[in-house]
C-alpha angles and dihedrals in degrees: 000000000000092000095051093105091057087075099038104047091121119060104234137164112247115253103252112216108200098208096180094066130020088205089066094051114112112246110250089207091064116112090230097047105130115243118240111272097212143358093279093055090046090055089051092049093045090051089062086081088064096055087084087072090073091053096044113027093086095052098038110064116148097263117225088240090056089052087060094075140040118220109228106170141007128198111193126188111181123184104208099172098107092086096150092052092039093220135135129223107200138187112186129175121195125195113200139173121224114241093182132069093237113031109169103157140035118219113199131180113245131150113256091226088080128086114225109216099187146345121207126191122177091351096306133099112252133201117253144168130214112200135136090012090298123117108204115195121194107219124223092246144343114295117208126218115299093011116132124236128185126200130184120205122193114190144151140191145083121328117241118271120212128202091251110036140332121260088209116038134189109190138166110233114211114228109172107303093342133082117217118207110240136179130196140164134207111177105171118155109002104341099111089086088059091073112012138027117252146128092275104204124114094226094060104074119183112229089229142350134207115203121190116187121193113203141153112290090245090066136071120217125206135189142150127317122005132334105255099180148340113218124194113226110194136263101020113336141091134202117215112197118198126184125203108194097179122082111274138183118232095245090060094057111104143185124197133170139171138110091300125183114221135211133162128220125180138226114205115195122220087257092056099255115143126218121189116234103202119194129191109187127166106271091239088056097044097109091046091050094050089057100037094049100038095100092061094099091056091046091050090052092050094048091049090050093052104032106022134254119346103269098226096047095146093057126035147264129225148114136278115196121234137164099254111118093237134020142270128215099230106176112275089345117064115200105226129194123253094219094055092051094082104145093259137086104243088107097053088115089065093048089051094043093056092043091052089054089067085073099027108043106007104046092028108031128190111263093216132011093249084068091060091123088070085069104034102030090052093048092046092051088048087061090057092047091052095049091048087052092051102037103026137272095288088067091069092065092041093051093049096047104036123098090232091054134037098322114140125224119203135264087065138146168337091197093197111065091357122210091202112066094145094095140020090249097100107023099038108023101032088037088059089050091059088066093040092052090047091051091049093048092052095046087197118098092190090059094042096054091038087057091051091049092048090050088052094048094051095050102031112155089357140077137280141194131214090252091053091050091052091048092050091052091049091053091054100043096037101240141060111275094185095100090063093051104030100093092045093048102042106021135045141272123345142286119279112213123200105197134195136162144179142160141219144163119277119179091337096311127103110239123194122200127195121192124199123189122189106219105173118127099188103081098025092212135078130262122226111224142161109231134190113221113201114197118192139185131171094288102005135082127175128175122200130179119226136178117233125191109132133084092245122018135166130201126199126207139174099214099165092238140058106255120224096190141030126197119190116214093344092180091054100235089148129060102232149125119239132196129172127227138175114278108261120223103299134181110229098195115097092172140005130228115272121238142200123242112258095020127107112259136191135168132160127226115220129204130178135187097056115162093220147318136022123343121229121202131199142162109246103172137019121016142268120229115270110276096030121097136179112227120213089250091062098257113140107202148147141082115295113231099188138046127236145070113298120198116200137165118226128200127202122195130186128206092271088057092248106148145184133194135201139176115234135178127219114199116204 
């Protein structure tokens, strides 16, 4: 815990998330919303974006008619000058390709609070309806498969407001006695429809987007990609046109405007390539931003080292400040909270988290929202990797297991298609543990990071599912890793291990036995894990790796010493709970000495862990060879009168009627 103060250097009130009622939840857009005190609180705050899923999943299926076309390109022109009225005047063109043999309408997502002024297809006005947040456009004719269609939508009105936060926000920013007009967006997961018409599904990425933002000439507007032009519109306006030429999902499109300051930093790769890092902080926060964001070049270098080249190399990366209490990974242009830009480095985990999303979330985007952990779990684990890089390898374990980091509190899960989106506990923290558990199961960092890079290569600038990720990993490592992750991904909570051990002499050799029982009841199934068992004595330490997947398993070792202690998974590669218990009555023999027919034979069965009293042995299944008997005291003796391999199950019982059984084989 030596690094705990790194994340708590400012005395802050904890962000209280009133789960029982969204109406009681503090608004993260508020000027006085407290910033997250540590990574765990940041994950909880960031997960607020996902609460919209509960409000919208039922009314936002991918309609069959939306599956009939593929959105290729959007051209947005948004007039944002009516700040006092808080309305938008929009002009959006969509280019789409028919994926059906008979496409005769386009169905776009657009909030019904807007008024659509006109729709034009192929140069002619077309009939349309806007109801239930769906804009249905009747096309001029039937378009066959692979044919291109272009539609232009002119609209105006008030963006949608949700019960939690607005996807499009006009706000007055207090600076001393003045209030500065400011605009920001945050569209994850389904908020794009709140301010512009699109096919609002993460799996349909446009190949490119042009975003033109018209604002007062005292303001600067930012968006995705690169700034193509700034056009003066007399008497007192400007149009900022940004172009994103890489594929992008609708929820990653952004629009920001205020009286931003601007400065440029640079990342220079080991090969000498330069990438601009463009930052747009509030002018009153400029000095803070320069300090808080100055480790971004090192972070970029580390992410490239671990994950491969920055995916939007021909454009830029950087930050635009907004009033949300956290941050959002808008492609090439992360929106970053004012309150967490404090001129210090206790929020480096957030800077790194959003940067990591450029690989895990923006370049490779979840195919469906149940796969959200592919975004957030990857970015959260990237935080831990960065801190281990900076502060040493022990920090990885500390970050994953500490309450201020990626520690998980049960109830948790499932990670895939989570039922709990009200905190970062499942999607972010437990999502990060999926990767940590995978890394621990592989025990080969070269393979682990090769698997991540292969996953990236196969889905670059596209989408991926959990199943595809698992398949990609299997192809790299040579076997199916799903069994080690299944219960964490698709079920709840974690395994509970009750552990005991002991040792004794068997045929002149010291044998140590460890027993592990899985005792969890939710879920009522076992987890498959790979566990390190560390045995210690005064001057001895031995670590062995075992596979555990049953309710009650035992493991036998010849360590060469009598262990005094046993630690299960001491490096914490597995998300688990561990308790210790006294070793129950346990048979130490795994085999018996072989014999020759006609010769006198004797071997002794050994059991340890008895509660009290005399042990009584018996054969309960199978059979011994004729002439050999098992005495109640555990002595196996006689003269074998037949040849063969004889399997038999023995039972040992103590005076408290505790018992154990084991199958043995006597070869004659």
